[in-house]
N, C-alpha and C positions, 0 to 999 in steps of 0.2 A: 457535473462540473459545468460552469458557465463557459460556453465555447466562444470566446472572443478571438478574433482573427489578428490581433495586434502582434507585431513581430518583436517589439521591445517592451520593456517594463514601462518606460515613459509613455509610449503610445497606449498601452493598456490603461494606465492610470488616467490619462487624458480622456479616454473614451467613456469613463464612468461618470454617472451623475454625481454632483457635488457631495451628497450625503454618503453615498457608497464609497466615493473616492477618499473621503476623510477616514472612514472605518478601515478601508483596505490599506491606506497609507500608514495609519497608526499601527495596524497589525504588522505590516511589512517592517517598519522601524523596530518594533519589538522583536520580531524574528531575527532580524539582522544583528541585533544587540546580543542575543542569547545563543546564536548558532556557533558551533565550533568552526574555527577557520578551516579552509580547504574546500568547502562547498561552493559551487558556482551558482549565482542567481541568473536565471534566464526565463524566457517564455517557453513553455511546453504544455501540452494537454489543454491549451486555452487558459492557462493560469500562470501566475508567477511561481516558479519552482526553484528549489535549492537542491542541487544534485551533485553527485560525484561525476565530473566530466568524463566523456568517453576517452579523452586523451590519457586519463589516469586509470580507468577501468572500463573496458569495452565489452567484456563478456557478459552482457545482460541478455535476458531471454527475449527481449523485444528490440534490441539494437539501439535503444534510447539511453540517455544518461540515467544513472541509478538515482532515482528520486528519493529524497530524504524528507522533505517538507514541501508543501505547496499552499498557495493562497489564491482563492478565487472569489470574485464578487458573485453574489446571488441576488435574487429579486429583493430580498429583505435585509441584506447586509453582506456577510461573507462566510466562507468555509475555510477553515485551516486544516490542512491534511497533515497529520503527524504519523508518518510511517513507522517510527520506532514504537509508538503506542499500539499500532495495529499488529506489529510483529512480535510483541513481548507481553504475554498474559500477566506477568507480575507487574510490569510497568503500567499496563492498562488498569489493573485493579487499584494500584496506588494512585493513578491519575483520577479515576472515578471517585475514590475516597477523598482526595484533596478537594475536588469540587464540592462534595458533600460537606466537608469540614468548613469550607469557605462560605457555605450557604448559597452557592451558585447552582442554578439549574443547568444541568449538562444536557445539551442537545447534540447527541453524537451518533454518527453512522459508524461504519466499520473503522474508518481511519480519519474521518473528518469531524471537526467540531464546528457547529454552526453558531454564529453570533451576529448581533446587530452593532454592538459597540465593544470596545475593549473591556468595558465594565462588566460585560456578560461573562467574561472568562476568569477562571482561577489562574491568575497570571503566574503565580509561583509554580503551579503544576505544569503549565505550558512551558515555562522557562526550563524546568527540570527535564521535561521530555525532549525539548530542543537540544539541550546540552548532553543528552544521554549517550551520544556516540560520535566519535571523530570519523572522518571519512574512512580511515583504515579499519576502524572497528565496524563501521556500517558495511563495508565490503566483506569483511569476515562473516558477519551475520548473514548477509545475502548469500554468500557461497555455501554456508552451512544449510540455510533454508532450501536452496536450490538442490543441494545434494540429497536432503531429506525428501524433497518432492520427487526427484528422479528415482530414489529407492522405492518410494511408495508407488509410483507409476509402474515400475518394474515388477514389484510384488503383485499389484493388481493385475498386470498383464500376465504374469506367470500363473496366478490363480485362475484367470479367465481361460487361459490355454488348457490348464489341467481340467477345469470344469467342462470345457468344450470336448476334450478328448474323452472324458468319462461319459458325457452325454451321448456321443457317437457310439461308444461301445454298449451302452445300455439301451439304445433305441433299437427296435426290431429291424430296422434297415441298416443298422450299424454292423461293423465288421465282426463283433462277437456273435451276433445273431446269425450272420451268414456262415461262420465257421461251424456253429452247432447244427445248422441245417445241412450243410454239405457233409458233415461227418456221419450223419444218421442215414444218408442215402445209400 
C-alpha cells in the first residue's frame, strides 16, 4: 500500500498528483455512496479506510479499527481493498465472475483491486461487495474468523506437542530408549 503520511483524508487527497487525485476522489465518492452506514472514514495504513471504530468494537487482533474497505493511490492509479471479498470465497467467485461478464480485466491481489480509472472497475460488483455487510455483520464475521483461527492454531499447537513427545520417545536418547536400557542391566 502507498504509505502516505497524511493525517486526514483532505491532506491525503491534496498530496496526490492531479491525475491520481481524480481517480482516488472518484473511487472515494463511489465507496461512500455504496457503503452501509456505521463505518467511519479515516486515514490508517497510509490509505483512506472505512472501518468499524474502536469505540464500537475494540477486540481486534492488532488494536486498530476493524477495516472493511480501504483506498490507496499507487504509481499508476489506485488500489481498492475490499475485505469482504477477501474473507468470503463465494463472494470472491461472484466478484470475479461479474468482472468477466462486464468484459473488464480484473487486476486483483488477495484483497485489493488495482485500477487507473473507475472505468476499469465492474462497478456493480464493487457496489455489491461494499454493501455486503453492515458493521454488526462485519464484526460477527470477524469474530467467527478469529475463533476459527484460534482453533486452528490450538490444533496445530496440540499436533506439534504430540509430535514432539512422540519424537522424544522414539529417539535413542529419549525416555523410552533409556527405560529399555536400564531394564536390561
